[in-house]
N, C-alpha and C positions, 0 to 999 in steps of 0.2 A: 330024424327029421332032415329033409333035404334043404341045403343052403342054396338059395336061388340068386344070391348076390354075385355080381361080377368081381373079378380080381381087383379092379380099381375101387369098388365099394368096400371090399374087405380091407384093403390097405388104408382107405380113408377112415373107416371105423376104428382100426387099430391105432392109427395116429391120433384120432380124437380121444381114444381111451388113454393113451400115453400122456397127452396134454392134460386131461382132467385129473389123472392120478398124480401127475407132477404138481399141479396147482394145489390139490388137497394136501399133499405131503409138505410142500413148501409153506403153505399158509398156516399149517399146524406147527411146523418146526420153527417158523419165524413170524409170530403173530404181530410183531411190531413193524414189519416191513409193509410198505404200501403195496396195494394190488398191482399198480402200474409197474413197480419194480419187479414183482414176481412175473408179470406178463412178459416183460423184457427179457428176463432170464430164461424163461421157457422158450421164447421166440428164438433166442440165440442157440439154444440146444437143438431145436427142431428145424432151424433154417427157415424161419417164417418171420413175418412182421408181428409186432406186438398187437396191432389192431386185429390181425387174423386170429391170434391166440385169444384175445379178449372176446371176439365174436363167438368163437367156439364155446368158451366157458360160459358166456351169457346164455347161449342157445341151450346148453345143458342144464341151466338153472342153478349153477354153482356161485354166481356172482350177480348182484343187482347194483347198478350204479345209483348214485343219489338222485339223478334226474328222472329215474323211472318210477 
Protein backbone atom coordinates (compact mmCIF):
# COMPACT_ATOMS: atom_id res chain seq x y z
CA UNK A 1 0.00 0.00 0.00
CA UNK A 2 1.26 3.44 -0.92
CA UNK A 3 1.65 6.00 1.88
CA UNK A 4 0.40 9.33 0.53
CA UNK A 5 1.15 11.35 3.66
CA UNK A 6 3.66 14.17 3.57
CA UNK A 7 6.80 14.01 5.74
CA UNK A 8 5.23 16.55 8.11
CA UNK A 9 2.12 14.39 8.50
CA UNK A 10 4.23 11.31 9.16
CA UNK A 11 6.25 13.15 11.81
CA UNK A 12 3.05 14.47 13.42
CA UNK A 13 1.50 11.01 13.54
CA UNK A 14 4.66 9.55 15.09
CA UNK A 15 4.70 12.32 17.71
CA UNK A 16 1.03 11.74 18.54
CA UNK A 17 1.70 8.01 18.84
CA UNK A 18 4.61 8.68 21.25
CA UNK A 19 2.43 10.98 23.35
CA UNK A 20 -0.45 8.50 23.54
CA UNK A 21 1.87 5.61 24.36
CA UNK A 22 3.56 7.63 27.10
CA UNK A 23 0.18 8.61 28.56
CA UNK A 24 -1.03 5.01 28.67
CA UNK A 25 2.24 3.78 30.18
CA UNK A 26 2.39 6.50 32.84
CA UNK A 27 -1.28 6.29 33.77
CA UNK A 28 -0.95 2.50 34.24
CA UNK A 29 2.35 2.82 36.09
CA UNK A 30 1.12 5.61 38.41
CA UNK A 31 -2.67 5.37 38.75
CA UNK A 32 -2.66 7.70 41.77
CA UNK A 33 -1.11 10.57 39.76
CA UNK A 34 -3.49 13.18 38.42
CA UNK A 35 -4.00 13.40 34.67
CA UNK A 36 -2.75 16.98 34.71
CA UNK A 37 0.53 15.93 36.30
CA UNK A 38 0.98 13.26 33.62
CA UNK A 39 0.18 15.80 30.88
CA UNK A 40 2.83 18.16 32.30
CA UNK A 41 5.44 15.41 32.42
CA UNK A 42 4.79 14.35 28.81
CA UNK A 43 4.79 18.00 27.69
CA UNK A 44 8.25 18.49 29.19
CA UNK A 45 9.53 15.35 27.45
CA UNK A 46 8.12 16.42 24.06
CA UNK A 47 8.83 20.15 24.31
CA UNK A 48 5.14 21.07 24.19
CA UNK A 49 2.58 22.68 26.44
CA UNK A 50 0.42 20.57 28.71
CA UNK A 51 -2.69 21.90 26.95
CA UNK A 52 -1.35 20.67 23.61
CA UNK A 53 -0.70 17.22 25.06
CA UNK A 54 -4.16 17.17 26.66
CA UNK A 55 -5.83 18.10 23.37
CA UNK A 56 -4.02 15.27 21.54
CA UNK A 57 -4.98 12.72 24.18
CA UNK A 58 -8.62 13.86 24.26
CA UNK A 59 -8.79 13.78 20.44
CA UNK A 60 -7.56 10.18 20.46
CA UNK A 61 -10.26 9.27 23.00
CA UNK A 62 -7.89 8.26 25.81
CA UNK A 63 -9.11 10.84 28.34
CA UNK A 64 -12.47 12.41 29.10
CA UNK A 65 -12.66 15.44 31.35
CA UNK A 66 -15.38 15.67 33.96
CA UNK A 67 -17.00 18.58 32.07
CA UNK A 68 -17.59 16.52 28.94
